C-alpha positions, 0 to 999 in steps of 0.5 A, spaced: 500 500 500 502 506 498 501 513 501 493 512 502 496 506 507 500 508 513 503 506 520 502 508 527 505 508 534 504 509 542 503 506 549 502 508 556 509 508 560 513 502 559 515 502 567 507 500 567 509 494 563 512 490 568 505 490 572 500 490 567 502 486 561 498 480 560 503 477 555 509 478 559 515 472 559 521 471 563 527 472 560 533 467 562 538 470 567 534 475 571 527 476 574 523 482 572 523 487 577 516 490 579 518 497 577 513 503 579 509 507 574 512 515 574 507 519 576 505 524 570 500 529 570 493 527 569 490 527 562 484 532 565 490 537 568 489 544 564 495 545 560 493 553 558 487 557 559 488 560 552 487 553 548 480 554 547 480 560 543 485 562 538 488 557 532 495 559 534 493 556 541 491 550 538 498 549 534 501 550 541 497 545 545 502 538 544 508 543 545 505 545 552 503 538 554 510 536 553 513 542 556 509 541 562 511 534 562 518 535 562 517 540 568 513 536 573 516 529 571 524 531 570 526 525 574 523 520 569 522 524 563 526 527 558 527 529 551 531 525 545 535 529 540 529 531 536 526 534 542 521 528 543 519 526 550 522 519 552 522 515 559 529 517 562 534 511 562 529 506 558 531 503 551 526 499 547 528 493 543 524 489 538 525 481 538 532 482 541 536 475 541 538 471 547 545 473 546 544 480 545 540 480 551 546 477 555 551 482 552 546 488 555 546 485 562 554 484 562 554 491 560 550 493 566 543 493 563 537 491 567 531 488 563 525 491 566 519 488 562 519 483 556 512 482 552 511 477 548 507 479 542 505 473 539 499 475 534 505 479 531 510 474 531 515 479 535 517 481 542 518 488 546 523 488 551 525 494 555 532 495 558 534 500 563 541 503 563 546 502 568 547 508 573 551 514 570 549 512 563 545 517 560 539 515 555 542 517 549 549 514 551 545 507 553 541 507 546 548 508 542 551 502 547 546 497 545 546 499 538 554 498 538 553 491 542 548 489 537 549 492 530 543 488 527 538 489 532 532 494 533 533 499 539 530 506 540 528 510 546 521 509 549 518 514 546 511 518 549 505 520 545 500 524 546 493 526 544 492 530 538 485 534 539 483 539 544 476 543 547 474 549 543 469 554 544 461 552 542 460 553 535 454 552 531 452 546 528 450 544 521 443 543 520 443 537 515 445 530 517 446 525 512 443 518 514 448 512 513 446 505 511 445 500 516 452 498 520 453 491 517 452 486 522 458 484 526 462 490 525 468 492 529 472 497 530 479 498 534 481 504 538 488 506 542 487 512 546 486 514 553 480 511 557 473 511 556 467 513 560 463 507 559 457 510 564 455 515 559 448 515 556 450 514 549 454 508 550 448 504 553 447 500 547 454 500 545 458 493 545 465 496 548 471 491 550 476 494 554 483 492 555 489 495 558 491 498 565 491 491 568 483 491 567 482 498 571 478 503 568 481 510 568 475 515 564 479 521 560 476 526 556 480 524 549 478 517 549 471 518 551 470 523 546 473 519 540 469 513 542 463 517 542 464 519 535 465 512 533 460 508 536 455 513 541 448 513 540 442 517 542 436 521 540 440 527 539 447 524 537 450 520 531 456 516 530 459 513 524 458 506 527 452 505 532 451 498 534 458 496 532 463 493 537 468 497 540 475 494 542 478 500 546 485 500 549 487 505 554 495 506 554 494 512 558 492 509 564 490 516 567 497 519 565 498 525 561 502 520 555 502 513 553 509 509 552 511 506 546 512 499 550 504 499 552 502 501 545 506 495 542 502 490 547 495 494 545 497 493 537 498 485 539 491 485 542 488 488 536 491 483 532 489 477 536 482 479 536 482 480 529 480 487 529 481 490 522 481 497 523 484 501 528 483 508 530 489 512 533 488 519 535 495 519 538 502 523 535 509 523 537 516 521 534 518 516 529 521 510 532 525 504 529 520 500 534 514 503 532 516 502 524 517 495 526 510 494 529 506 498 524 509 494 518 507 487 522 500 490 522 499 492 515 503 486 512 497 482 515 492 487 512 490 491 518 488 498 517 491 503 522 488 510 521 491 516 525 491 523 526 496 527 522 497 532 528 496 539 530 503 542 531 502 547 525 502 547 517 510 548 517 511 543 523 515 536 521 511 530 520 508 526 526 507 519 527 504 514 526 500 518 521 507 520 517 508 512 516 507 510 508 502 505 510 498 508 515 492 512 513 493 519 515 487 524 517 487 531 517 481 536 519 477 541 516 472 546 519 464 547 517 467 551 511 471 545 509 477 549 510 483 545 513 484 547 520 490 552 521 493 548 526 493 541 522 500 539 519 501 539 512 505 534 507 504 527 504 502 524 510 495 527 509 491 521 506 484 524 507 480 530 510 474 530 515 470 534 519 475 536 525 471 542 528 464 544 530 463 537 533 460 536 540 462 529 543 461 525 550 464 528 556 467 524 562 461 524 567 455 526 562 454 531 558 458 534 552 464 538 550 465 542 543 472 538 541 477 540 535 483 537 532 485 532 527 484 527 533 476 528 532 476 527 524 480 521 524 474 517 527 470 519 521 475 516 516 476 510 521 469 509 521 467 509 514 473 504 513 470 499 518 464 499 514 468 496 508 473 491 512 470 486 516 477 482 517 484 483 516 486 482 509 491 485 505 487 486 498 481 487 501 484 493 505 487 496 499 480 495 496 477 499 502 482 505 501 480 505 494 473 505 495 473 511 500 478 515 495 472 514 490 468 518 494 472 523 496 471 531 494 477 534 491 477 541 495 484 543 494 488 543 488 486 538 483 488 531 485 492 529 491 495 535 495 498 536 502 493 540 505 487 535 504 490 529 501 485 525 496 480 530 499 474 530 504 470 524 506 464 524 510 462 531 508 455 531 510 455 526 516 456 531 522 457 526 527 456 528 535 451 531 538 446 535 534 442 541 537 
């Protein structure tokens, strides 16, 4: 698959993997310690009061979140050479050989967790650097010890949307055909408030956080746009079963090591289309995980992010095999904060949406995160089971419906064009 197919990435703090990973296995030579989870700011913590207004504030949302993360958690979080957040003294390894792990231990590294990703045919191992060795030097050392191995930082990923001031809704809502029986959709995000009334009739299968429930605004809003249902609320897939992975576990970011575990769960459950409204750094490890999913015929649908039109690409949306989604406003103009580039495959409504809020009620939401469920939901109607050829056919069918609203043909602002133009999911006034 080409650019209209892409890749992904995310998860909740690798230190948690040693206690919540159902698929952990012990490696020879050392027992896995029970490492504490760093206390990151809660996902409901305000980042800045101005994020609800100007588009320039939306552009700065993720940067402000990262800045706050670094300020409050400097003991456990730092940045990589590109300024992306990572867990301090942790390095991930994708399917390292026993010999490579022996060399790592001999050099003073400790195995924090080892997660068997059986459905993907991989293993995710998180190593802790010895005292006195920086995270950057630790990565360089492991690559030196095992030049053929796949090692990278344990990156952190955040959501790509925010609240906005109330906006007027479009009056007309085009009805969708009935959802095919047995339709399923995957969501990797923060937790969902399943007690909200619009989920009363929804089938939601939750995973992650050791079975604990941590409702959060971002995950709740995205889930509602996918499967919520009510007298004055519409979604893309009412009646479908939502497979929901929480990789945040009530924290402000999710680690790559936990993202790996949740991708494996989606593969194990054969959930063909997975919505990922998370953004962050490119990673050798994420590259391998995305490839393992897409070659098996899964469609990963990810938000391109809101760092601004000139910002560098964010991942996983920027991988060629991940479906990258941007957002537009009610006048079909690309959101000024949305990233531009060849990572954009489709555009969908990303502003003027009223989605479910934690504790009941609804919030106005904005960003590429909330355009992504429209694209994912439309694809899930066409792809019932992972299959490479059928996944390609689903993408081509969706592209055939796209409205060309930018330059003629594919362009860096709208990709192949606007899809779901008349759907207007969310609460209707």
